[in-house]
C-alpha positions as YAML, in Angstrom:
chain: A
units: angstrom
residues:
- id: 1
  name: MET
  ca: [17.06, 8.85, -12.54]
- id: 2
  name: LYS
  ca: [15.76, 8.92, -16.09]
- id: 3
  name: ILE
  ca: [17.42, 5.79, -17.40]
- id: 4
  name: PRO
  ca: [14.82, 2.95, -17.57]
- id: 5
  name: PHE
  ca: [17.37, 0.14, -17.23]
- id: 6
  name: VAL
  ca: [18.84, 1.69, -14.09]
- id: 7
  name: ASN
  ca: [15.34, 2.17, -12.67]
- id: 8
  name: LEU
  ca: [14.61, -1.51, -13.31]
- id: 9
  name: LEU
  ca: [17.83, -2.58, -11.60]
- id: 10
  name: VAL
  ca: [17.08, -0.37, -8.60]
- id: 11
  name: ARG
  ca: [13.57, -1.81, -8.34]
- id: 12
  name: TRP
  ca: [14.96, -5.37, -8.52]
- id: 13
  name: LEU
  ca: [17.52, -4.60, -5.81]
- id: 14
  name: VAL
  ca: [14.83, -3.07, -3.59]
- id: 15
  name: LEU
  ca: [12.62, -6.12, -4.18]
- id: 16
  name: ALA
  ca: [15.54, -8.41, -3.35]
- id: 17
  name: LEU
  ca: [16.19, -6.48, -0.17]
- id: 18
  name: GLY
  ca: [12.50, -6.81, 0.75]
- id: 19
  name: VAL
  ca: [12.58, -10.57, 0.19]
- id: 20
  name: VAL
  ca: [15.77, -10.90, 2.24]
- id: 21
  name: LEU
  ca: [14.26, -8.84, 5.06]
- id: 22
  name: SER
  ca: [11.14, -11.01, 5.01]
- id: 23
  name: THR
  ca: [13.27, -14.15, 5.29]
- id: 24
  name: LYS
  ca: [15.12, -12.65, 8.27]
- id: 25
  name: LEU
  ca: [12.05, -11.32, 10.06]
- id: 26
  name: VAL
  ca: [9.35, -13.91, 9.32]
- id: 27
  name: HIS
  ca: [9.61, -17.43, 10.63]
- id: 28
  name: GLY
  ca: [8.53, -19.74, 7.81]
- id: 29
  name: ILE
  ca: [10.13, -17.95, 4.84]
- id: 30
  name: HIS
  ca: [13.62, -18.91, 3.70]
- id: 31
  name: TYR
  ca: [15.69, -19.44, 0.57]
- id: 32
  name: ASP
  ca: [18.61, -21.77, -0.12]
- id: 33
  name: THR
  ca: [21.00, -19.81, -2.34]
- id: 34
  name: GLU
  ca: [21.49, -16.33, -3.77]
- id: 35
  name: THR
  ca: [20.66, -17.74, -7.20]
- id: 36
  name: THR
  ca: [17.29, -18.78, -5.82]
- id: 37
  name: LEU
  ca: [16.84, -15.25, -4.51]
- id: 38
  name: ALA
  ca: [17.54, -13.83, -7.99]
- id: 39
  name: VAL
  ca: [14.98, -16.19, -9.54]
- id: 40
  name: VAL
  ca: [12.41, -15.20, -6.87]
- id: 41
  name: VAL
  ca: [12.98, -11.50, -7.63]
- id: 42
  name: VAL
  ca: [12.51, -12.05, -11.37]
- id: 43
  name: ILE
  ca: [9.40, -14.20, -10.85]
- id: 44
  name: LEU
  ca: [7.85, -11.71, -8.40]
- id: 45
  name: SER
  ca: [8.58, -8.89, -10.86]
- id: 46
  name: LEU
  ca: [6.85, -10.79, -13.64]
- id: 47
  name: PHE
  ca: [3.90, -11.60, -11.40]
- id: 48
  name: ASN
  ca: [3.61, -7.94, -10.36]
- id: 49
  name: THR
  ca: [3.74, -6.85, -13.99]
- id: 50
  name: ILE
  ca: [1.42, -9.44, -15.56]
- id: 51
  name: LEU
  ca: [-0.76, -11.23, -12.97]
- id: 52
  name: LYS
  ca: [-1.29, -8.52, -10.36]
- id: 53
  name: PRO
  ca: [-3.13, -6.05, -12.67]
- id: 54
  name: LEU
  ca: [-5.45, -8.86, -13.81]
- id: 55
  name: LEU
  ca: [-6.11, -9.98, -10.22]
- id: 56
  name: LEU
  ca: [-6.74, -6.37, -9.19]
- id: 57
  name: LEU
  ca: [-9.23, -5.95, -12.02]
- id: 58
  name: PHE
  ca: [-11.14, -9.13, -11.24]
- id: 59
  name: THR
  ca: [-11.23, -8.53, -7.49]
- id: 60
  name: LEU
  ca: [-11.93, -4.80, -7.58]
- id: 61
  name: PRO
  ca: [-15.28, -5.02, -5.74]
- id: 62
  name: PHE
  ca: [-13.65, -7.03, -2.94]
- id: 63
  name: ILE
  ca: [-10.76, -4.56, -2.74]
- id: 64
  name: VAL
  ca: [-13.17, -1.63, -2.47]
- id: 65
  name: LEU
  ca: [-15.29, -3.38, 0.16]
- id: 66
  name: SER
  ca: [-12.21, -4.36, 2.19]
- id: 67
  name: LEU
  ca: [-10.88, -0.78, 2.00]
- id: 68
  name: GLY
  ca: [-7.73, -1.87, 0.16]
- id: 69
  name: LEU
  ca: [-6.82, -4.86, 2.30]
- id: 70
  name: GLY
  ca: [-7.57, -7.08, -0.70]
- id: 71
  name: VAL
  ca: [-4.40, -5.78, -2.35]
- id: 72
  name: TRP
  ca: [-2.41, -7.13, 0.60]
- id: 73
  name: LEU
  ca: [-4.08, -10.50, 0.14]
- id: 74
  name: ILE
  ca: [-3.23, -10.49, -3.57]
- id: 75
  name: ASN
  ca: [0.41, -9.68, -2.75]
- id: 76
  name: ALA
  ca: [0.45, -12.51, -0.20]
- id: 77
  name: PHE
  ca: [-1.06, -14.91, -2.73]
- id: 78
  name: LEU
  ca: [1.62, -14.03, -5.28]
- id: 79
  name: PHE
  ca: [4.31, -14.40, -2.62]
- id: 80
  name: TYR
  ca: [2.94, -17.79, -1.55]
- id: 81
  name: PHE
  ca: [2.58, -18.95, -5.17]
- id: 82
  name: THR
  ca: [6.19, -17.95, -5.84]
- id: 83
  name: GLY
  ca: [7.21, -20.11, -2.87]
- id: 84
  name: LYS
  ca: [5.40, -23.07, -4.41]
- id: 85
  name: LEU
  ca: [6.76, -22.39, -7.89]
- id: 86
  name: VAL
  ca: [10.47, -21.74, -7.21]
- id: 87
  name: GLU
  ca: [12.45, -24.67, -5.88]
- id: 88
  name: GLY
  ca: [14.68, -23.53, -3.04]
- id: 89
  name: PHE
  ca: [12.37, -20.72, -1.88]
- id: 90
  name: HIS
  ca: [10.12, -21.87, 0.93]
- id: 91
  name: VAL
  ca: [7.00, -20.17, 2.23]
- id: 92
  name: ASP
  ca: [5.57, -22.51, 4.86]
- id: 93
  name: SER
  ca: [2.09, -21.06, 5.27]
- id: 94
  name: PHE
  ca: [-0.22, -18.39, 3.94]
- id: 95
  name: GLY
  ca: [0.19, -16.53, 7.23]
- id: 96
  name: ALA
  ca: [3.92, -16.31, 6.64]
- id: 97
  name: ALA
  ca: [3.17, -15.11, 3.10]
- id: 98
  name: LEU
  ca: [0.93, -12.37, 4.55]
- id: 99
  name: TRP
  ca: [3.73, -11.06, 6.77]
- id: 100
  name: GLY
  ca: [6.33, -11.47, 4.02]
- id: 101
  name: ALA
  ca: [4.17, -9.57, 1.52]
- id: 102
  name: LEU
  ca: [3.67, -6.80, 4.07]
- id: 103
  name: ILE
  ca: [7.43, -6.47, 4.64]
- id: 104
  name: VAL
  ca: [8.20, -6.53, 0.90]
- id: 105
  name: SER
  ca: [5.47, -3.94, 0.20]
- id: 106
  name: VAL
  ca: [6.62, -1.53, 2.90]
- id: 107
  name: THR
  ca: [10.27, -1.94, 1.88]
- id: 108
  name: ASN
  ca: [9.36, -1.28, -1.76]
- id: 109
  name: LEU
  ca: [7.26, 1.74, -0.85]
- id: 110
  name: ILE
  ca: [9.88, 3.42, 1.30]
- id: 111
  name: LEU
  ca: [13.04, 2.64, -0.68]
- id: 112
  name: THR
  ca: [11.52, 3.25, -4.11]
- id: 113
  name: ARG
  ca: [10.26, 6.65, -3.00]
- id: 114
  name: MET
  ca: [13.66, 7.50, -1.55]
- id: 115
  name: LEU
  ca: [15.74, 6.27, -4.51]
- id: 116
  name: LEU
  ca: [13.45, 6.91, -7.46]
- id: 117
  name: GLY
  ca: [11.20, 9.62, -6.05]
- id: 118
  name: SER
  ca: [11.56, 11.95, -9.00]
- id: 119
  name: ALA
  ca: [11.16, 9.12, -11.53]
- id: 120
  name: LEU
  ca: [7.78, 8.06, -10.21]
- id: 121
  name: PRO
  ca: [4.74, 9.35, -12.07]
- id: 122
  name: LYS
  ca: [2.81, 12.13, -10.34]
- id: 123
  name: PRO
  ca: [-0.55, 11.09, -8.93]
- id: 124
  name: PRO
  ca: [-3.66, 12.63, -10.48]
- id: 125
  name: GLY
  ca: [-4.58, 15.92, -8.90]
- id: 126
  name: SER
  ca: [-1.03, 16.82, -7.91]
- id: 127
  name: PRO
  ca: [0.23, 20.25, -8.92]
- id: 128
  name: ARG
  ca: [1.71, 20.18, -12.38]
- id: 129
  name: GLN
  ca: [4.97, 21.81, -13.29]
- id: 130
  name: GLU
  ca: [4.52, 25.07, -15.08]
- id: 131
  name: ALA
  ca: [5.54, 24.99, -18.72]
- id: 132
  name: LYS
  ca: [7.87, 27.64, -20.05]
- id: 133
  name: LYS
  ca: [5.97, 30.54, -21.54]
- id: 134
  name: ASP
  ca: [7.93, 30.40, -24.80]
- id: 135
  name: ASP
  ca: [7.11, 26.71, -25.41]
- id: 136
  name: VAL
  ca: [3.41, 27.41, -25.95]
- id: 137
  name: ILE
  ca: [2.19, 28.44, -29.38]
- id: 138
  name: ASP
  ca: [-1.03, 30.45, -29.33]
- id: 139
  name: VAL
  ca: [-3.05, 30.44, -32.49]
...
């Protein structure tokens, strides 16, 4: 999918599914209404867009020393903070936030790759697509 708005909607739906799964699977996470769920998805999206890169930057040595587990802790912190910020979304403990963040992360990883696999940027070092020979101008 090449349409940015559709990609955003798919990502929000996948995030909403992850939050719903975490409420069903983790004791201690629940929401009151579907409107609350929509607010949680928007807040988590904003946190992942704005706060998470800053937190990753400031905690980079810890993330490297913990072999990446620090990212899971940051996700759990954002999940827990969302529970404190949004009325009607309840995260009872940081342990519940850890499990909820894990479920949301795995759900996002799997479904985003399945649904938007071709729209994701290629990681560095991956084979590049060959350009057409007639598109290159040699001088």
